[in-house]
N, C-alpha and C positions, 0 to 999 in steps of 0.2 A: 504494499500500499504506499509505504514511504517512497519507493522507487517511482511509482506512478505520479505522486505529488511533485517530486523533484523534476520529473520530465515535463510536466505541465508548466511549472514555474520557469523552466529553461526556455520553453518555446513560447511562453506568453508574450514577451516583449517583441520578438520578431513576428509573432502571429498578429499582435495588435497592429504593428506597423504595416504588415501585409494587408490586413483588413481595412485599415484606414486608406491605404493606396487604392484598393479596389473600390471603396466607397467614393473616393474623389474622382476616379476615372468614370464610373457609372453616372455620377451626378453631372460631370462635365459633358458626357455624351447626351444625356437627357436635356440639359440646358441648350446645347448646340442645336439639337433637333427641334426644340420648342421655340426657338427664336423666329419671330415672324419678320419677314422682309417687307418693309413698306417703302414704296417708291412715291415720290412726289409726281403728281400728274403734270403734264405739259399743258400750257394754255396760251391762247392768243385772244386778244380783245381788240375789236375793230370798232371805232366810233364812226357814226355817219351823220351828216346834215344834208338832206337831199331836197332839192326843189321839186315841185310837183311834176310827176311823170318821168323822173330820172332814176338811174340805177347807180349803185355804188360800184367801185372797182371790183373786179373778180377776186374771190377769196378761194384759195385752194386748201381743202381739208387734207390731212394726212391720209396716205393710202393704206388700205388693207388693215385698218384698225378701227374699232368703234370710236366714234366722235360724238360728244354731247355738244349740240349747237343750240345755244340759248340766245334769244334776241329780245330786245325791248325797245319800245317807242316811248320817249320821255317828254314829248311835246304835249302841252296842255290840250285837254279835251279828247285826245286820242291815245292816252297812255295805255300800254298793254304789254304783255309778255307771252312768248310762246317758246316751246322747246321741242327738239327732235333728237333722236339718236340716229346718226347717219353712218353710212359706210361707203367709202369712195373706192370703186374698182377702177384702176387707172385705164384711161383710154376707152372705157366701156360704158359706165353709167354710175350714178349716185343713187343709193337706196336709203329710205328713211321711214321712221315711224315716230309719232310724237303727239303733242297736244297744241291746238290752236288758241290764240288769244281771243278774248271776247266771248265766243260761244262755248269754248272749252271742248270742242269736237276733236275727235281723233283725226290724224292725218297719216297716211302711209302710201308709199308708191316707190317707183324707181323710174329714172329717166336720164337721158343724155341731151334732151331737147332744150335749147335755150328758152327761158320764159315759163317753164313748167313750175307751177306752184309747189312750194315745200310746206311753209308754215306762215300763218299770219301772226304779226307781232304787234298789232295795235288793236284798240277796242272796236274799231268800226270795220275791220277786215279789208283794209286798203294797203297797208304797209306789209310787205311779205319778204320772206327769204325765197329766192327762186333758184332753179338750176340756171347756170350761165353757160355751161358746156359739159361735156362728159367728165371733165376734171375740176370744175369750179362751180361755186355758188355766188349769189349776189343779193343785195338788198334792193327791192323795187319800191318806189313810193307812188302808189296809185291814188293818194290823197290829192285834193285840190290845193293844198297848201304845203309849205316847207315843213319837214319833220326831222327830228333829231333822235338819236338813240345809240345803241351799240349791240354788237353781236360778239358773243364769247364762245370760243371752241375749246373744249377740254378733251384731251386724249391721254 
């Protein structure tokens, strides 16, 4: 019995160090696997101030990634906001789904034709984001007055 106790006492210090090392290694592995990678989104904000019947410059959304396109009209009496998730397939078309300003109606489609309606961003449904080409979008002012606002793209 004394021999067993002596043996346990001899191995207890190295055994404790070994066990502590194993615990540290396992804990490190768990922490490394549990770490969440968070990346900051990319964003672009484009302001506009458009006379009646005019279009903004073309805006090119990033290709082959989902893009949240939010637009708002800040001019008095026609304030509004609309948003779509869109996907730009290079040299092919732009596809989208989202909610219109004013009515809150859903909007969804795909197109490469210039002037195709994407989403209204004013309360009276005259200021809209449109398709400008297979690769670009634009803001169109169909109001009878000058309007201002901005479009934000997040990807």
